[in-house]
Phi, psi and omega in degrees: 000127179291133177223142174232125179237103182271147179206169175105352179291155182194179175257124183225163176275157175306139183093349181281178182229152173215153173237117178268147177234150175223107178274134185238160174199164174092003176208168181280101188302319185289348178263004189240135163281151183230156180215154172255141179231161181227135174249120186264138178304136178085357182254018178073209185269357185291135177252128181263147179293139177242309183199153177218156178220135182287171184295333177270348183083003184277332180249123181230137178226148180229149166298140187305322186287347180250353181301133182089348179244327182254147176227122177263142178210167180220150176237103185294327180294325181264357182052046185228141174243144185239158172222105175277123185242116181244159179047052183296143181238157179307329180290349176276353180301136178162182174258127186257135181233153169243158178199165178231030177094014180265160178284334181280137179239154174279189181275346180080172176225135189270132176241126178236122179245110184203147176268000000 
């Protein structure tokens, strides 16, 4: 059974940093590209793309608004993908999810950026 368990979310002030983790199981991690998504309060159930990393880690893409502030990485031995978030802004507020192209989603981890 595919599982994604996100963690690391918190409430921080603008300019702060957080590191999100997503532990995975139920699929061959080294064969999968992974991505982080964000669900914003008031925007319904739609999850917007934030960042992705290829199975080799060589190709990385970011949503334009987070480029230069967020860093996605993966640890194949731990079957975990990370999102280092720096210089957080109120617009980064939301629930963050990771996925590898499956229909099943985890519960996400909440990030609140507010002064």
